[in-house]
C-alpha positions as a Markdown table, in Angstrom:
| # | Residue | x | y | z |
|---|---|---|---|---|
| 1 | Asp | -8.0 | 33.1 | -14.1 |
| 2 | Phe | -10.3 | 30.9 | -16.1 |
| 3 | Ala | -11.4 | 31.8 | -19.6 |
| 4 | Thr | -15.2 | 31.8 | -20.0 |
| 5 | Pro | -17.0 | 31.8 | -23.3 |
| 6 | Arg | -18.5 | 35.1 | -24.5 |
| 7 | Ala | -21.5 | 33.2 | -26.0 |
| 8 | Ile | -22.6 | 29.7 | -26.7 |
| 9 | Leu | -23.8 | 29.1 | -30.2 |
| 10 | Thr | -26.5 | 26.5 | -30.8 |
| 11 | Gly | -28.4 | 25.1 | -33.8 |
| 12 | His | -26.1 | 22.5 | -35.4 |
| 13 | Asp | -27.0 | 18.9 | -35.0 |
| 14 | Tyr | -23.6 | 17.6 | -36.1 |
| 15 | Glu | -19.9 | 18.5 | -35.6 |
| 16 | Ile | -18.7 | 21.9 | -36.9 |
| 17 | Thr | -16.5 | 21.6 | -39.9 |
| 18 | Cys | -15.8 | 25.3 | -40.6 |
| 19 | Ala | -16.4 | 28.7 | -39.1 |
| 20 | Thr | -15.5 | 32.3 | -39.5 |
| 21 | Ile | -16.0 | 35.6 | -37.6 |
| 22 | Cys | -16.9 | 38.9 | -39.2 |
| 23 | Ala | -16.1 | 41.3 | -36.4 |
| 24 | Glu | -17.1 | 44.4 | -38.5 |
| 25 | Leu | -20.7 | 43.1 | -38.8 |
| 26 | Gly | -20.7 | 41.2 | -35.4 |
| 27 | Leu | -21.4 | 37.9 | -37.0 |
| 28 | Val | -20.2 | 34.3 | -36.6 |
| 29 | Ile | -20.9 | 31.9 | -39.5 |
| 30 | Ser | -20.4 | 28.2 | -39.1 |
| 31 | Gly | -21.0 | 25.0 | -41.1 |
| 32 | Ser | -21.6 | 21.5 | -39.8 |
| 33 | Lys | -20.9 | 18.0 | -41.2 |
| 34 | Glu | -24.4 | 17.1 | -42.2 |
| 35 | Gly | -26.3 | 20.4 | -42.1 |
| 36 | Pro | -26.7 | 23.9 | -43.3 |
| 37 | Cys | -24.5 | 26.9 | -42.4 |
| 38 | Leu | -25.8 | 29.1 | -39.7 |
| 39 | Ile | -25.3 | 32.9 | -39.0 |
| 40 | His | -25.2 | 33.9 | -35.3 |
| 41 | Ser | -24.7 | 37.3 | -33.7 |
| 42 | Met | -21.7 | 37.7 | -31.4 |
| 43 | Asn | -24.1 | 37.4 | -28.5 |
| 44 | Gly | -25.1 | 33.9 | -29.6 |
| 45 | Asp | -28.5 | 34.7 | -31.2 |
| 46 | Leu | -29.3 | 32.5 | -34.2 |
| 47 | Leu | -30.1 | 35.0 | -37.1 |
| 48 | Arg | -30.2 | 33.0 | -40.3 |
| 49 | Thr | -29.8 | 29.6 | -42.0 |
| 50 | Leu | -27.9 | 29.5 | -45.3 |
| 51 | Glu | -29.4 | 26.7 | -47.3 |
| 52 | Val | -28.5 | 25.7 | -50.9 |
| 53 | Pro | -31.5 | 25.0 | -53.1 |
| 54 | Glu | -32.2 | 21.2 | -53.5 |
| 55 | Thr | -31.5 | 21.5 | -57.3 |
| 56 | Leu | -27.8 | 22.3 | -56.5 |
| 57 | Glu | -27.3 | 19.4 | -54.1 |
| 58 | Gly | -25.1 | 16.6 | -55.3 |
| 59 | Pro | -25.7 | 12.9 | -55.6 |
| 60 | Glu | -25.2 | 12.4 | -51.9 |
| 61 | Asn | -28.2 | 14.7 | -51.4 |
| 62 | Cys | -26.3 | 16.6 | -48.7 |
| 63 | Leu | -23.8 | 19.4 | -49.1 |
| 64 | Arg | -20.9 | 19.4 | -46.6 |
| 65 | Pro | -19.4 | 22.8 | -46.1 |
| 66 | Lys | -15.6 | 22.8 | -46.0 |
| 67 | Leu | -14.5 | 26.4 | -46.0 |
| 68 | Ile | -16.3 | 29.7 | -45.1 |
| 69 | Gln | -15.2 | 33.3 | -45.4 |
| 70 | Ala | -17.2 | 36.5 | -44.8 |
| 71 | Ser | -16.6 | 40.0 | -46.0 |
| 72 | Arg | -17.2 | 43.3 | -44.2 |
| 73 | Glu | -19.6 | 44.2 | -47.1 |
| 74 | Gly | -22.0 | 41.4 | -46.0 |
| 75 | His | -21.1 | 38.5 | -48.3 |
| 76 | Cys | -20.4 | 35.0 | -47.3 |
| 77 | Val | -18.5 | 32.6 | -49.6 |
| 78 | Ile | -18.9 | 28.9 | -48.8 |
| 79 | Tyr | -17.0 | 26.1 | -50.4 |
| 80 | Tyr | -18.6 | 22.6 | -50.2 |
| 81 | Glu | -16.8 | 19.2 | -50.4 |
| 82 | Asn | -18.3 | 18.4 | -53.8 |
| 83 | Gly | -16.7 | 21.5 | -55.5 |
| 84 | Leu | -19.6 | 23.9 | -55.2 |
| 85 | Phe | -18.9 | 27.6 | -54.3 |
| 86 | Cys | -21.9 | 29.6 | -53.1 |
| 87 | Val | -22.1 | 33.3 | -52.3 |
| 88 | Phe | -24.8 | 34.4 | -49.8 |
| 89 | Ser | -25.8 | 37.8 | -48.5 |
| 90 | Val | -25.9 | 38.0 | -44.7 |
| 91 | Asn | -29.7 | 38.1 | -45.1 |
| 92 | Gly | -29.5 | 34.5 | -46.3 |
| 93 | Arg | -30.2 | 35.1 | -49.9 |
| 94 | Leu | -28.2 | 33.0 | -52.4 |
| 95 | Gln | -26.3 | 35.4 | -54.7 |
| 96 | Ala | -24.2 | 33.2 | -57.0 |
| 97 | Thr | -22.9 | 29.7 | -57.5 |
| 98 | Met | -20.0 | 28.1 | -59.3 |
| 99 | Glu | -18.8 | 24.5 | -59.6 |
| 100 | Thr | -15.1 | 23.5 | -59.9 |
| 101 | Asp | -13.2 | 20.2 | -60.2 |
| 102 | Asp | -10.2 | 21.7 | -58.5 |
| 103 | Lys | -9.2 | 20.6 | -54.9 |
| 104 | Ile | -9.5 | 23.7 | -52.8 |
| 105 | Lys | -7.6 | 23.7 | -49.4 |
């Protein structure tokens, strides 16, 4: 038997650098090298774009997501390459931010 994809997720213009699945909420959240993080339904529908306000962007003027984790309560934590943590609601609203100089892996 051949494995077939359940859904094809579209919307990123560059390679995917991180992704997570929240099965409890039926969501897939992904981040790309040069773009925003996207929230898709498990069926492949694009639901939201998670964008950081321009005032928080670094000197490169582009935040690159490195790690993403979602909770069953509807929060999404994203760690960006420049040391910025952002917490979003699944509705796309920025809840909190924090900067760190530590290397997170």
